[in-house]
C-alpha positions as CSV (number, residue, x, y, z in Angstrom):
1,M,-40.7,14.3,4.2
2,I,-37.6,12.2,3.7
3,Q,-34.8,11.5,1.2
4,L,-35.1,8.2,-0.6
5,I,-31.8,6.5,-1.5
6,V,-31.5,3.5,-3.9
7,V,-28.3,1.7,-3.6
8,A,-27.4,0.1,-7.0
9,K,-24.8,-1.5,-9.1
10,A,-24.6,-0.9,-12.8
11,P,-26.0,-4.0,-14.5
12,V,-22.9,-5.2,-16.2
13,P,-22.7,-8.9,-17.3
14,G,-20.5,-10.9,-15.0
15,R,-20.6,-8.3,-12.2
16,V,-24.3,-8.4,-11.1
17,K,-26.6,-11.2,-10.0
18,T,-23.9,-13.8,-10.4
19,R,-25.8,-16.2,-8.2
20,L,-28.4,-16.5,-11.0
21,C,-25.7,-18.2,-13.1
22,P,-26.6,-20.9,-13.8
23,P,-29.3,-21.3,-15.0
24,C,-28.9,-17.8,-16.5
25,T,-26.1,-16.6,-18.6
26,P,-24.2,-13.5,-17.3
27,E,-26.0,-11.4,-20.0
28,Q,-29.4,-12.7,-18.8
29,A,-28.6,-12.1,-15.2
30,A,-27.6,-8.5,-16.1
31,A,-30.9,-8.1,-18.0
32,I,-32.8,-9.2,-14.9
33,A,-30.8,-6.8,-12.7
34,A,-31.4,-3.9,-15.1
35,A,-35.2,-4.6,-15.1
36,S,-35.2,-4.8,-11.3
37,L,-33.4,-1.5,-11.1
38,A,-35.7,0.2,-13.6
39,D,-38.9,-0.9,-11.8
40,T,-37.4,0.2,-8.5
41,L,-36.5,3.6,-9.9
42,D,-40.0,4.0,-11.3
43,V,-41.6,3.3,-7.9
44,V,-39.3,5.7,-6.1
45,S,-39.9,8.4,-8.7
46,A,-43.7,8.1,-8.0
47,T,-43.2,8.5,-4.2
48,P,-43.3,12.0,-2.7
49,V,-40.0,12.8,-1.1
50,V,-37.6,15.7,-0.6
51,R,-34.9,14.2,-2.8
52,R,-34.3,11.0,-4.7
53,T,-30.7,9.8,-4.7
54,L,-29.1,7.0,-6.6
55,L,-26.1,5.6,-4.6
56,L,-24.3,4.1,-7.6
57,A,-21.4,1.7,-8.3
58,G,-20.4,2.0,-11.9
59,D,-22.0,4.0,-14.7
60,H,-25.7,3.9,-15.4
61,P,-28.3,6.4,-16.6
62,C,-30.2,8.2,-13.9
63,P,-33.8,9.5,-14.2
64,D,-34.3,13.3,-14.5
65,G,-34.4,15.1,-11.2
66,W,-32.4,12.5,-9.3
67,H,-29.2,13.1,-7.4
68,V,-26.3,10.7,-8.0
69,V,-23.8,9.8,-5.3
70,P,-20.9,7.5,-6.2
71,Q,-20.4,4.5,-3.9
72,R,-17.0,4.6,-2.1
73,G,-15.3,2.4,0.4
74,T,-14.1,-1.2,0.6
75,G,-16.9,-3.6,1.3
76,L,-20.7,-3.2,1.4
77,A,-20.8,-2.0,5.0
78,A,-18.4,0.9,4.3
79,R,-20.2,1.8,1.1
80,L,-23.6,2.0,2.9
81,A,-22.2,4.0,5.8
82,N,-20.4,6.4,3.4
83,G,-23.5,6.6,1.2
84,F,-25.7,7.8,4.1
85,A,-23.0,10.4,5.0
86,D,-22.4,11.6,1.4
87,S,-26.1,12.1,0.7
88,A,-27.2,13.5,4.0
89,L,-29.5,16.5,4.0
90,R,-29.6,18.6,7.2
91,G,-32.6,17.8,9.2
92,V,-34.0,15.3,6.7
93,P,-34.3,11.6,7.5
94,S,-33.0,9.1,4.9
95,L,-34.6,5.8,3.8
96,L,-32.2,3.6,1.8
97,I,-33.5,0.6,-0.2
98,G,-31.8,-1.8,-2.6
99,M,-32.4,-2.5,-6.3
100,D,-33.4,-6.2,-5.6
101,T,-37.0,-5.8,-4.4
102,P,-38.9,-4.7,-7.6
103,Q,-42.1,-5.7,-6.0
104,V,-42.0,-2.8,-3.6
105,T,-44.8,-0.3,-4.0
106,T,-45.2,3.4,-3.6
107,A,-47.7,2.7,-0.8
108,A,-45.1,0.7,1.1
109,L,-42.5,3.5,0.7
110,T,-45.0,6.2,1.7
111,E,-45.9,4.3,4.8
112,A,-42.2,3.9,5.6
113,A,-41.7,7.6,5.1
114,N,-44.5,8.4,7.5
115,R,-43.3,6.0,10.1
116,L,-39.7,7.3,10.0
117,G,-41.0,10.5,11.5
118,E,-42.0,8.4,14.6
119,R,-38.9,6.3,14.9
120,E,-35.1,6.9,14.8
121,V,-34.5,3.7,12.9
122,L,-36.7,1.7,10.6
123,L,-35.5,-1.7,9.3
124,G,-37.2,-3.6,6.5
125,P,-36.2,-7.3,7.0
126,A,-35.6,-9.6,4.1
127,C,-36.6,-13.2,4.0
128,D,-32.9,-14.4,3.9
129,G,-32.1,-12.7,7.2
130,G,-30.7,-9.5,5.7
131,W,-32.7,-6.3,5.1
132,W,-34.2,-4.5,2.1
133,A,-34.6,-1.1,3.6
134,L,-33.0,1.0,6.3
135,G,-34.4,4.3,7.5
136,L,-32.5,6.7,9.7
137,T,-33.7,9.9,11.2
138,R,-30.1,10.9,11.7
139,P,-28.0,9.7,8.8
140,A,-24.9,10.0,10.9
141,D,-26.0,6.9,12.8
142,A,-25.1,4.9,9.7
143,A,-21.5,4.9,11.0
144,A,-22.6,2.0,13.1
145,L,-23.0,-0.1,10.0
146,R,-19.2,-0.3,9.6
147,S,-19.1,-3.1,12.2
148,V,-22.0,-5.1,10.7
149,P,-21.2,-8.3,8.7
150,M,-23.1,-8.1,5.4
151,S,-24.6,-10.8,3.2
152,S,-25.2,-13.2,6.1
153,A,-28.3,-14.8,7.5
154,R,-28.0,-12.6,10.6
155,T,-27.3,-9.2,8.9
156,G,-30.7,-7.8,9.9
157,A,-30.2,-8.8,13.6
158,F,-26.6,-7.5,13.6
159,T,-27.8,-4.2,12.1
160,L,-30.5,-3.8,14.8
161,A,-27.9,-4.6,17.5
162,A,-25.4,-2.1,16.1
163,L,-28.2,0.6,16.3
164,S,-29.4,-0.4,19.7
165,G,-30.3,2.5,21.9
166,R,-32.4,4.2,19.2
167,R,-36.1,3.9,18.9
168,C,-36.4,1.2,16.2
169,G,-39.4,-0.1,14.2
170,L,-39.8,-2.8,11.6
171,L,-41.3,-2.6,8.1
172,S,-42.9,-5.6,6.3
173,E,-40.6,-8.4,5.3
174,L,-39.8,-8.6,1.6
175,R,-38.0,-11.2,-0.5
176,D,-35.0,-9.9,-2.4
177,V,-33.6,-11.4,-5.5
178,D,-30.4,-13.4,-5.2
179,T,-31.1,-16.9,-6.7
180,A,-33.2,-18.3,-9.5
181,Q,-35.8,-19.4,-7.0
182,D,-36.0,-15.8,-5.7
183,A,-36.3,-14.4,-9.2
184,R,-39.3,-16.6,-10.0
185,A,-41.0,-16.0,-6.6
186,V,-40.6,-12.2,-6.8
187,A,-41.7,-12.1,-10.5
188,A,-45.0,-13.7,-9.4
189,L,-45.5,-10.8,-7.0
190,C,-44.9,-8.1,-9.6
191,P,-47.5,-6.8,-12.1
192,P,-47.4,-9.0,-15.2
193,D,-46.4,-6.0,-17.3
194,S,-43.5,-5.0,-15.1
195,R,-40.0,-5.0,-16.6
196,F,-38.8,-7.5,-14.0
197,A,-41.7,-10.0,-14.5
198,R,-41.2,-9.8,-18.3
199,A,-37.4,-10.3,-18.0
200,V,-37.8,-13.3,-15.8
201,N,-40.6,-14.9,-17.8
202,E,-38.7,-14.5,-21.1
203,I,-35.8,-16.6,-19.9
204,R,-36.5,-20.2,-20.8
205,A,-33.7,-21.5,-18.6
206,L,-35.4,-20.0,-15.6
207,R,-38.7,-21.6,-16.4
208,E,-37.2,-25.0,-17.1
209,A,-35.2,-24.9,-13.8
210,A,-38.3,-24.2,-11.7
211,P,-39.3,-27.1,-9.5
212,Q,-42.7,-28.7,-10.2
213,G,-45.4,-26.4,-8.8
214,A,-43.1,-23.4,-8.3
215,A,-44.2,-20.0,-9.3
216,R,-43.4,-19.1,-12.9
């Protein structure tokens, strides 16, 4: 069994999903972020784990039974490294995911949990070259993230290089949500009644900005 960590930012207009603006307004972008986070928390809540932890920047309600750890540090790399350290459970591997892949399923997370018992490091690559999930058998190994440039097209490769020497495995690639095109593509992968799909499909500006033939 593992600990599942969701790293998240409170969905405050003007502070989240700013790359969706335009075509979205800051309020619409925040609504999309809130929906993505809610769907992600639901999936993690349905996944059998030792503990569910929200690694949170800002103030946001947490589901019952969850553990909340405030983010600390300057820059994403430091916040992730500190988050693994601050939430560590002795002898329990940790799998950290973001709030930007609402299409993730309990089956995918359960598979990752099972595989983390066979590997020291599991990386879930993202389509943009980053990663959507990082599993560590020894959470202390996250100190290596401090040297990793984040939010680049080579963040995934840099992360694996920083953790070289460990037994590493890869999860399935997922697309995370940064741009309007990402939002439309990911919404098409979610159940139609998911919060994220509804939030995206209700925003007329997103529909009108879609290229001809793009997923809506």
